[in-house]
C-alpha positions in Angstrom: -7.7 -38.7 -116.2 -10.6 -37.9 -118.6 -10.8 -37.4 -122.4 -11.7 -33.8 -121.8 -8.2 -33.3 -120.4 -6.8 -34.5 -123.7 -9.1 -32.1 -125.6 -7.6 -29.2 -123.6 -4.2 -30.2 -124.9 -5.2 -30.4 -128.6 -7.9 -27.7 -128.6 -11.5 -28.6 -127.8 -13.1 -26.3 -130.4 -10.9 -25.1 -133.2 -10.7 -25.3 -137.0 -10.6 -29.1 -136.8 -13.9 -29.4 -134.9 -15.6 -26.7 -137.1 -14.6 -28.6 -140.2 -16.0 -31.9 -138.8 -19.3 -30.3 -137.7 -19.9 -28.7 -141.1 -19.2 -31.9 -143.0 -21.5 -33.8 -140.7 -24.2 -31.2 -141.3 -24.4 -32.2 -145.0 -26.1 -35.6 -144.2 -28.2 -33.8 -141.6 -29.7 -31.5 -144.3 -30.7 -34.7 -146.3 -32.7 -36.3 -143.4 -35.9 -34.1 -143.4 -35.9 -34.2 -147.2 -36.7 -37.9 -146.9 -38.5 -37.9 -143.5 -41.1 -35.4 -144.7 -41.0 -36.4 -148.4 -44.4 -38.2 -148.1 -46.2 -34.8 -148.2 -45.1 -34.4 -151.9 -44.3 -37.9 -153.0 -47.8 -39.2 -152.1 -49.8 -36.0 -152.6 -53.3 -36.6 -153.9 -54.4 -34.0 -156.4 -58.1 -33.2 -157.1 -59.6 -36.1 -159.0 -62.9 -37.5 -160.3 -64.1 -40.7 -161.9 -63.1 -41.2 -165.5 -66.2 -40.9 -167.7 -66.6 -43.5 -170.5 -67.7 -42.7 -174.0 -67.0 -39.0 -173.5 -66.8 -38.5 -177.3 -70.6 -38.9 -177.4 -71.0 -35.6 -175.6 -69.3 -33.4 -178.2 -71.9 -30.7 -177.9 -71.4 -30.3 -174.1 -68.7 -28.4 -172.3 -66.5 -30.3 -169.8 -68.4 -28.7 -166.9 -71.7 -30.0 -168.3 -70.3 -33.5 -168.9 -69.2 -33.6 -165.3 -72.6 -32.3 -164.2 -74.5 -35.2 -165.8 -71.9 -37.8 -164.9 -70.6 -37.1 -161.3 -72.7 -36.5 -158.2 -71.9 -33.4 -156.1 -71.2 -32.7 -152.4 -73.4 -30.4 -150.4 -70.9 -27.6 -151.0 -71.2 -28.0 -154.8 -67.9 -29.7 -155.5 -67.9 -32.9 -157.6 -67.4 -36.1 -155.6 -64.0 -37.8 -156.0 -65.0 -41.5 -155.7 -68.5 -41.8 -157.2 -70.3 -41.5 -160.5 -73.8 -41.9 -162.0 -74.4 -45.3 -163.6 -76.3 -43.4 -166.4 -75.9 -39.8 -167.6 -78.4 -37.5 -165.8 -79.4 -35.2 -168.6 -82.2 -33.5 -166.6 -79.5 -31.9 -164.4 -78.6 -29.6 -167.4 -82.0 -27.9 -166.9 -81.7 -27.6 -163.1 -78.3 -28.4 -161.7 -79.5 -27.8 -158.1 -81.6 -31.0 -158.3 -79.6 -33.9 -157.0 -81.0 -37.4 -157.5 -82.7 -38.9 -154.4 -82.3 -42.5 -155.7 -78.9 -43.6 -154.5 -79.1 -46.8 -156.5 -78.0 -44.8 -159.6 -74.7 -43.8 -157.9 -71.8 -46.2 -158.1 -68.1 -46.3 -157.4 -65.7 -45.4 -160.1 -65.7 -48.1 -162.8 -63.2 -46.8 -165.3 -60.4 -45.3 -163.3 -59.8 -41.6 -162.4 -58.9 -38.3 -164.0 -56.5 -36.2 -162.1 -55.8 -32.5 -162.0 -52.1 -32.2 -163.1 -51.9 -28.4 -162.6 -49.8 -28.8 -159.4 -48.2 -32.2 -159.8 -47.1 -33.9 -163.0 -47.3 -37.2 -161.2 -47.3 -38.7 -157.7 -47.5 -42.3 -156.5 -51.2 -41.6 -156.0 -51.7 -40.9 -159.7 -49.3 -43.5 -160.8 -51.1 -46.4 -159.1 -54.5 -44.9 -158.4 -54.0 -44.9 -154.6 -57.2 -43.0 -154.0 -60.7 -43.8 -152.6 -60.8 -47.4 -151.6 -57.0 -47.6 -152.0 -56.2 -44.5 -150.0 -55.0 -46.6 -147.1 -52.1 -47.9 -149.3 -51.1 -44.3 -150.0 -50.8 -43.5 -146.3 -49.1 -46.9 -145.7 -46.0 -45.8 -147.7 -45.2 -43.3 -144.8 -45.8 -46.1 -142.3 -43.5 -48.5 -144.1 -40.7 -45.8 -144.2 -41.0 -45.2 -140.4 -41.1 -48.9 -139.7 -37.7 -49.0 -141.5 -36.5 -46.0 -139.4 -37.6 -47.8 -136.2 -35.7 -51.0 -137.2 -32.6 -49.0 -138.2 -32.5 -47.3 -134.8 -32.0 -50.7 -133.1 -29.5 -52.1 -135.7 -27.2 -49.1 -136.2 -27.2 -48.2 -132.5 -25.6 -51.5 -131.7 -23.4 -51.7 -134.8 -21.8 -48.2 -134.3 -20.8 -49.1 -130.7 -19.4 -52.4 -132.0 -17.7 -51.4 -135.2 -17.2 -47.6 -134.9 -19.1 -44.5 -135.7 -17.5 -43.5 -139.1 -17.7 -47.0 -140.7 -21.4 -47.3 -139.9 -22.1 -43.7 -141.0 -20.5 -44.5 -144.3 -22.5 -47.8 -144.6 -25.7 -45.8 -143.8 -25.0 -43.2 -146.5 -24.1 -45.8 -149.2 -27.3 -47.8 -148.4 -29.4 -44.7 -148.4 -28.1 -43.7 -151.9 -28.7 -47.2 -153.3 -32.2 -47.8 -151.9 -33.2 -44.1 -152.6 -32.3 -44.6 -156.3 -34.0 -48.0 -156.4 -37.2 -46.2 -155.0 -37.0 -43.7 -157.8 -36.8 -46.6 -160.3 -39.8 -48.5 -158.8 -42.1 -50.1 -161.3 -44.7 -51.3 -158.9 -46.2 -50.3 -155.5 -44.7 -53.4 -153.9 -41.2 -52.4 -155.0 -41.6 -48.9 -153.8 -42.9 -50.0 -150.4 -39.9 -52.4 -149.9 -37.3 -49.9 -151.1 -38.7 -47.0 -149.0 -38.7 -49.3 -145.9 -35.0 -50.1 -146.6 -34.2 -46.4 -147.2 -35.8 -45.7 -143.7 -33.5 -48.4 -142.2 -30.4 -46.8 -143.8 -31.3 -43.2 -143.0 -31.9 -44.1 -139.4 -28.2 -44.8 -139.1 -27.4 -41.4 -140.5 -29.8 -39.8 -138.0 -28.4 -41.7 -135.1 -24.6 -41.4 -135.7 -24.1 -37.8 -136.9 -24.7 -36.0 -133.6 -22.6 -38.3 -131.3 -19.7 -38.5 -133.7 -19.5 -34.7 -133.8 -20.1 -34.4 -130.0 -17.3 -36.8 -129.1 -14.7 -34.4 -130.6 -16.0 -31.2 -128.9 -15.2 -29.9 -125.4 -17.8 -29.3 -122.7 -18.2 -25.6 -123.3 -19.1 -26.0 -127.0 -21.2 -29.1 -126.8 -24.5 -27.2 -126.7 -23.5 -24.9 -129.6 -22.5 -28.0 -131.7 -25.8 -29.7 -130.9 -27.9 -26.7 -131.9 -25.8 -26.0 -135.0 -26.4 -29.6 -136.3 -30.1 -29.3 -135.4 -30.5 -26.0 -137.4 -29.4 -27.9 -140.5 -32.5 -30.1 -140.1 -34.6 -26.9 -140.5 -32.6 -25.9 -143.6 -33.3 -29.3 -145.0 -37.0 -28.6 -144.4 -36.9 -25.4 -146.4 -34.8 -27.0 -149.2 -37.4 -29.8 -149.5 -40.1 -27.1 -150.2 -37.9 -25.6 -152.9 -36.9 -28.9 -154.5 -40.5 -30.2 -154.5 -41.6 -26.9 -156.0 -39.1 -27.3 -158.9 -39.5 -31.0 -159.4 -43.2 -32.0 -159.8 -42.6 -35.6 -161.0 -42.2 -38.2 -158.2 -39.4 -40.3 -159.8 -37.2 -37.3 -160.3 -38.1 -35.9 -156.9 -36.8 -39.0 -155.3 -33.6 -38.7 -157.3 -33.2 -35.0 -156.3 -33.5 -35.7 -152.6 -31.3 -38.8 -152.7 -28.5 -37.3 -154.8 -26.9 -35.3 -152.0 -26.0 -38.5 -150.2 -23.2 -38.9 -152.8 -21.7 -35.5 -151.7 -21.9 -36.6 -148.0 -20.1 -39.9 -148.9 -17.2 -38.0 -150.6 -16.9 -35.4 -147.8 -16.9 -38.1 -145.1 -13.3 -38.8 -146.2 -12.1 -35.8 -144.1 -14.0 -36.9 -140.9 -11.9 -39.1 -138.5 -13.3 -41.9 -136.3 -14.2 -40.9 -132.8 -11.0 -40.9 -130.7 -13.1 -41.7 -127.6 -14.4 -44.9 -129.3 -10.9 -45.9 -130.6 -9.4 -45.6 -127.1 -12.4 -47.4 -125.5 -11.7 -50.2 -128.0 -7.9 -50.3 -127.3 -6.9 -48.7 -130.7 -4.6 -46.1 -129.0 -2.2 -45.5 -131.9 -4.9 -44.8 -134.4 -6.6 -42.5 -131.8 -3.3 -40.6 -131.3 -2.9 -40.1 -135.1 -6.3 -38.4 -135.1 -5.5 -36.4 -132.0 -2.2 -35.3 -133.5 -4.0 -34.1 -136.7 -6.5 -32.2 -134.5 -3.7 -30.6 -132.5 -1.8 -29.5 -135.7 -5.0 -28.1 -137.4 -5.8 -26.2 -134.1 -2.3 -24.8 -133.9 -1.3 -26.8 -130.8 2.4 -27.6 -131.7 3.3 -28.8 -128.2 1.2 -32.0 -128.5 3.3 -35.2 -128.3 4.4 -36.5 -131.7 4.4 -40.2 -130.7 1.8 -42.0 -128.5 4.5 -43.3 -126.2 5.6 -39.8 -125.3 2.0 -38.6 -124.5 1.5 -39.3 -120.8 -2.0 -37.9 -120.8 -3.1 -40.3 -123.5 -1.3 -43.3 -121.9 -2.9 -42.6 -118.5 -6.4 -42.2 -120.1 -6.0 -45.3 -122.3 -4.8 -47.4 -119.3 -7.7 -46.3 -117.2 -10.2 -47.1 -120.0 -8.5 -50.5 -120.7 -8.7 -51.3 -116.9 -12.4 -50.5 -116.9 -12.9 -53.0 -119.8 -10.7 -55.6 -118.0 -12.7 -55.3 -114.8 -15.9 -56.3 -116.6 -17.3 -59.7 -115.8 -15.8 -62.5 -118.0 -17.8 -62.8 -121.3 -19.7 -59.6 -120.7 -20.2 -57.3 -123.6 -22.3 -54.1 -123.9 -25.7 -54.4 -125.4 -29.2 -52.9 -125.0 -29.7 -55.1 -121.9 -26.8 -53.2 -120.3 -29.0 -50.1 -120.3 -31.2 -51.7 -117.7 -28.7 -53.7 -115.6 -27.6 -51.0 -113.0 -30.1 -48.9 -111.0 -29.1 -45.3 -112.1 -28.7 -46.3 -115.7 -32.0 -48.2 -115.6 -33.8 -45.0 -114.3 -32.1 -42.9 -117.0 -33.1 -45.4 -119.7 -36.8 -45.6 -118.6 -37.2 -41.9 -118.1 -35.4 -40.8 -121.3 -37.5 -43.4 -123.2 -40.7 -41.8 -121.9 -39.4 -38.3 -122.8 -38.5 -39.3 -126.3 -41.9 -40.9 -126.9 -43.7 -37.8 -125.7 -41.4 -35.5 -127.9 -41.9 -37.5 -131.1 -45.6 -38.2 -130.4 -46.5 -34.5 -129.9 -44.1 -33.2 -132.7 -45.6 -35.4 -135.4 -49.1 -34.9 -134.0 -48.7 -31.2 -134.4 -46.9 -31.3 -137.8 -49.8 -33.3 -139.3 -52.5 -31.1 -137.8 -51.0 -27.6 -138.0 -53.3 -25.8 -140.5 -54.9 -22.3 -140.8 -52.0 -20.5 -142.6 -54.0 -20.2 -145.9 -50.8 -20.9 -147.8 -50.1 -23.5 -150.5 -48.3 -26.6 -149.4 -44.8 -25.5 -150.7 -45.0 -22.2 -148.8 -46.4 -24.0 -145.7 -43.4 -26.4 -145.8 -41.0 -23.5 -146.1 -42.6 -21.5 -143.3 -42.5 -24.6 -141.0 -38.8 -24.8 -141.6 -38.3 -21.1 -140.8 -40.4 -21.3 -137.6 -38.1 -24.0 -136.2 -34.9 -21.9 -136.4 -35.8 -19.2 -133.8 -36.9 -22.0 -131.4 -33.5 -23.7 -131.7 -31.6 -20.4 -131.2 -33.6 -19.5 -128.1 -33.0 -23.0 -126.7 -29.2 -22.5 -127.2 -29.4 -19.7 -124.7 -31.9 -21.4 -122.4 -30.2 -24.8 -122.0 -26.9 -23.0 -121.0 -28.7 -20.7 -118.5 -31.5 -22.9 -117.1 -29.9 -26.3 -117.7 -30.9 -29.3 -119.8 -33.4 -30.9 -117.4 -35.6 -27.8 -116.8 -35.4 -26.8 -120.6 -36.5 -30.3 -121.7 -39.3 -30.7 -119.2 -40.9 -27.2 -119.7 -40.5 -27.3 -123.5 -42.6 -30.5 -123.6 -45.1 -29.4 -121.0 -45.7 -26.1 -122.8 -46.2 -28.0 -126.1 -49.0 -29.9 -124.4 -50.5 -26.8 -122.9 -50.6 -25.1 -126.3 -52.4 -28.2 -127.8 -54.8 -28.1 -124.8 -55.4 -24.4 -125.2 -56.6 -24.9 -128.8 -59.3 -27.3 -127.5 -60.8 -24.5 -125.4 -60.4 -21.6 -127.9 -63.6 -21.4 -130.1 -63.2 -22.3 -133.8 -64.2 -18.8 -135.1 -61.0 -17.3 -133.5 -58.8 -18.6 -136.3 -56.0 -16.0 -135.9 -55.6 -16.8 -132.2 -55.8 -20.5 -132.8 -53.0 -20.2 -135.5 -50.8 -18.2 -133.1 -51.2 -20.7 -130.3 -50.6 -23.6 -132.8 -47.4 -22.0 -134.1 -46.2 -21.3 -130.6 -46.8 -24.9 -129.8 -44.9 -26.0 -132.9 -42.0 -23.8 -131.7 -42.0 -25.5 -128.2 -42.3 -28.9 -129.8 -39.2 -28.2 -132.0 -37.4 -26.8 -128.9 -38.2 -30.1 -127.1 -36.8 -32.1 -130.0 -33.7 -30.0 -130.2 -33.0 -30.4 -126.5 -33.7 -34.2 -126.3 -31.0 -35.0 -128.9 -28.4 -33.0 -127.0 -29.5 -34.1 -123.6 -29.6 -37.9 -124.4 -26.1 -37.9 -125.9 -24.8 -36.4 -122.6 -26.7 -38.8 -120.3 -25.1 -42.1 -121.5 -21.5 -43.2 -121.1 -19.2 -43.5 -124.1 -19.3 -47.4 -124.1 -23.1 -47.3 -124.3 -23.9 -44.0 -125.9 -24.9 -45.3 -129.3 -26.9 -48.1 -127.7 -28.7 -45.5 -125.6 -29.3 -43.3 -128.7 -30.6 -46.4 -130.6 -33.0 -47.4 -127.8 -34.4 -43.9 -127.4 -34.7 -43.3 -131.1 -36.6 -46.7 -131.4 -39.1 -45.4 -128.7 -39.4 -42.1 -130.6 -40.2 -43.8 -133.8 -42.9 -45.7 -132.1 -44.3 -42.4 -130.9 -44.1 -41.0 -134.5 -45.8 -44.1 -135.9 -48.7 -43.9 -133.4 -49.3 -40.2 -133.7 -51.3 -40.3 -137.0 -53.5 -43.1 -135.7 -54.7 -41.0 -132.9 -56.7 -38.8 -135.3 -59.0 -41.8 -135.7 -60.2 -41.2 -132.1 -62.3 -38.2 -133.3 -65.0 -40.7 -134.1 -65.3 -41.3 -130.3 -65.2 -37.6 -129.3 -64.2 -34.7 -131.6 -61.6 -33.3 -129.2 -60.1 -36.7 -128.1 -57.1 -36.6 -130.4 -56.0 -33.2 -129.0 -56.7 -34.3 -125.4 -54.5 -37.3 -126.0 -51.6 -35.3 -127.5 -51.9 -32.8 -124.7 -52.0 -35.4 -121.9 -49.0 -37.4 -123.3 -46.9 -34.3 -123.8 -47.5 -33.0 -120.2 -47.0 -36.4 -118.6 -43.8 -37.2 -120.5 -42.5 -33.6 -119.9 -43.0 -34.1 -116.2 -40.9 -37.4 -116.3 -37.9 -35.3 -117.5 -37.7 -33.8 -114.0 -36.5 -37.2 -112.8 -33.4 -37.2 -115.0 -29.9 -35.9 -113.8 -28.6 -32.5 -114.9 -25.7 -32.6 -117.4 -24.9 -28.8 -117.8 -21.1 -28.4 -117.5 -20.7 -32.0 -116.5 -18.0 -34.2 -118.2 -19.3 -36.8 -120.6 -19.3 -40.2 -118.7 -16.8 -42.7 -120.1 -17.9 -46.0 -118.4 -20.9 -47.2 -116.5 -19.2 -46.6 -113.1 -19.0 -42.9 -114.0 -22.8 -42.8 -113.8 -23.4 -45.2 -110.9 
């Protein structure tokens, strides 16, 4: 007796499941609005050193004041981080003459002046996170993803221990609180701490939404549910571009992207706890109440009114309880359980490698995909649109070809596209852009598949632990991806070679995983072994 047999009685994909999936898609929209917020929150507008005693140059235009006060780059633009120690009036006669004596050039002494035509304010302009302080600006993204990494471990365990819905509610409430505190930050330290805690909270949302929806859906519609939930990430991408375009002040931008958490908290009232989890934890009566509600909403009137009359539920619950009773005394499921038995150990090691490769190549491409000639708002919007066809194509492919082949080849082709751009000469900008966009599509396809695939690989009793572990590995990949760009000092193409090599190797590891197409979700460890 399996849970899928119960789903056949109550309707495995009806009005009840559609309602749940759409409610769970609301927090999914909110995720990229925070995960990719750094592009706008910490954007650095054009700037130059503040010029002291500017009132002394009343007879000069602003351009002439800059000319005598700020040195220029070889391309003619004014430097952002340096100024002359004394005004160079001779440059008014011949601006092409640049001083050969570097001793008269110094770092900015009186702060900076920013171009506010695109942004009213960002954290860069608020706390002067430019020039020597530029590293602190980038660190805010690192702090956020450190929080996401920690949250993956914490919420993976807690949702298996205390239930999916309770932990999702806790994640959303904490996301709302810490997001609003971030918006109210009065110092860089306060912002760093609150953004880290926001990352911890949002990691719970990222981790729980997909499995909670999946555990109510039958085998035939699992893929559709996974792709549908994933498409809402891309919608969030596009909404971020529109919200950031309309809100140019960083405090209010944080409020705007955090506010929707409140709507998700209200709507979560209509989402039930996972019946699979309730039965696995011996709460059969509560599980039956949710199953009865599902049956009624799906028009299945013949479902047993009381749990005592429902032989299917009793048989399934007894089998699940027996599995729990046959565990060794004092044994409880934890992250160590993922590596205790041979088959589960192989799944955990291989899926960890695949997740690392997927995140590493995805964030590597996202931070290096240029050549559109669009402004940053339009670029963000286009990146969101590009992801949707990739997801829809994967919906067809994973059902025809299978999860394993789709996962492996999507990641390998991502690597090959990155590799191709190493070989294609720089002047072929159109071709390089097409290859890069194709690679971004494959990268998104790999990410879409890995979420679906992983949730099907682990048994119910360990599913959230498994998702927590793989999400932790993925965040490590995401955190390391930007650091790889520093390798261009060793060899110009070394970052691309690294991204390519990791994607191809990790994609090849996916061939070692079992196929899950049209296979029932495993309930206990013995179902896998």
